C-alpha positions in Angstrom: 55.0 -37.1 -8.5 57.3 -37.7 -11.7 56.8 -35.3 -14.4 55.2 -37.5 -16.9 52.9 -39.1 -14.9 51.7 -35.9 -13.7 51.4 -34.9 -18.0 48.7 -38.6 -17.9 47.0 -37.9 -15.0 46.0 -34.2 -16.1 45.7 -35.3 -19.4 43.2 -38.0 -18.2 41.0 -35.4 -16.6 40.5 -33.0 -19.8 40.4 -36.0 -22.5 37.8 -37.3 -20.1 36.1 -33.7 -19.2 36.5 -33.2 -23.1 34.6 -36.0 -24.1 31.3 -35.7 -21.5 31.1 -32.4 -23.1 32.8 -30.0 -21.1 34.6 -27.1 -22.2 38.7 -27.8 -21.2 39.8 -24.0 -20.5 43.2 -24.6 -19.5 45.5 -27.6 -18.5 48.5 -27.3 -16.7 52.0 -28.6 -15.2 52.7 -25.8 -13.5 49.6 -25.3 -11.0 49.7 -23.3 -7.8 46.9 -25.1 -6.5 47.5 -26.1 -2.8 51.1 -28.3 -3.8 49.4 -29.9 -6.7 51.4 -31.3 -9.9 48.8 -29.6 -12.3 45.6 -28.7 -13.0 42.8 -29.1 -15.3 40.1 -26.0 -15.4 36.8 -27.4 -17.4 33.3 -25.4 -17.9 30.2 -27.1 -18.0 26.9 -26.0 -19.6 23.4 -26.8 -19.6 23.6 -30.0 -16.9 21.4 -30.4 -14.4 22.7 -30.9 -10.9 23.0 -34.7 -10.8 24.5 -34.7 -14.4 27.1 -32.1 -13.4 28.1 -34.5 -10.3 28.1 -37.5 -12.7 30.8 -35.6 -15.0 32.8 -34.0 -11.8 33.4 -37.7 -10.3 34.3 -39.1 -13.6 36.4 -36.3 -14.5 38.3 -36.5 -10.7 38.5 -40.2 -11.0 40.2 -40.0 -14.2 43.6 -38.8 -13.6 44.1 -41.3 -10.5 42.6 -44.9 -13.1 44.4 -43.5 -15.7 47.7 -43.5 -13.9 46.7 -47.1 -12.9 46.2 -48.5 -16.1 49.2 -46.5 -17.6 51.4 -48.3 -14.7 49.7 -51.9 -15.4 46.1 -51.9 -14.2 44.8 -51.6 -10.7 46.1 -53.7 -8.0 44.6 -56.4 -6.3 46.1 -55.1 -2.5 45.6 -51.5 -2.6 49.0 -51.3 0.1 50.6 -52.0 -3.3 50.6 -48.2 -4.4 53.0 -45.7 -3.4 52.4 -43.8 -0.6 53.3 -40.5 -2.6 51.3 -41.3 -5.7 48.0 -42.0 -3.1 48.4 -38.6 -1.4 48.7 -37.2 -4.8 45.4 -38.3 -5.6 43.7 -37.0 -2.5 42.0 -33.7 -4.3 40.5 -35.7 -6.5 39.4 -38.3 -4.6 37.6 -35.5 -2.1 36.1 -34.1 -5.2 34.6 -37.5 -6.7 32.9 -37.8 -2.6 31.5 -34.8 -3.3 30.1 -35.5 -6.4 28.8 -38.6 -5.2 27.0 -36.8 -2.1 24.7 -35.5 -5.2 24.3 -38.5 -6.6 23.5 -40.7 -3.2 21.9 -40.9 -0.3 23.2 -43.8 2.0 26.2 -45.5 1.9 24.9 -48.5 0.2 23.4 -46.2 -2.8 27.2 -44.4 -2.3 29.0 -47.4 -2.9 26.8 -48.9 -5.7 27.3 -45.2 -7.6 30.7 -45.8 -7.0 31.4 -48.9 -8.7 29.1 -48.0 -11.5 31.0 -44.9 -12.0 34.5 -46.6 -11.7 33.5 -49.4 -14.4 32.0 -47.0 -17.0 35.2 -44.8 -16.5 37.3 -48.3 -16.8 36.0 -49.2 -20.0 35.8 -45.7 -21.6 39.6 -45.3 -20.3 40.9 -48.6 -21.8 39.7 -47.4 -25.5 42.1 -47.5 -27.7 41.0 -44.0 -29.5 40.8 -42.5 -25.9 44.4 -43.7 -24.4 45.6 -42.4 -27.8 44.2 -39.0 -27.2 45.9 -39.0 -23.9 48.9 -39.8 -25.1 48.7 -36.8 -27.3 47.4 -34.6 -25.3 50.2 -35.5 -22.5 52.9 -35.3 -24.7 52.0 -31.7 -25.8 51.4 -30.9 -21.9 55.0 -31.9 -21.5 56.4 -30.1 -24.3 54.2 -26.8 -23.1 53.8 -27.2 -19.6 50.5 -25.3 -19.9 47.6 -25.7 -22.9 45.1 -23.1 -22.9 41.6 -23.8 -24.6 42.6 -23.4 -28.3 45.5 -25.7 -27.7 43.8 -28.3 -26.2 40.9 -28.5 -29.0 44.2 -28.4 -31.4 45.7 -31.5 -29.5 42.3 -33.6 -28.4 
């Protein structure tokens, strides 16, 4: 994944987690997590199991969706996406799907909840103030490589 794309991706995870009330402990481009280009660590407090799953799904999808929006939107045909980009989202997709398992019973309910959460996230990410925060965090990530909790709070 290209460097700024990774910064934008990780910044989106972090900003969305922050907006949902999570404590961003670290966001980094220097990840050793199973070959990923970056990693965002979030602590959640006081959430029941369903609300935690909802937040985790939104945060997981935030990186990939923010990348798509930055690059011009969601394509009509998923085959238009670059294979290496789609592969880099695999862990995010798996995390979101695990969270959906807590929120939904059958496949129809899962699909309905997935659509609703993605629509909510899409609206959030298109808000100019949110986009500006993601850009600011991505710029600082590019400059520093890693933002601890204090640097993230100062930036976000």
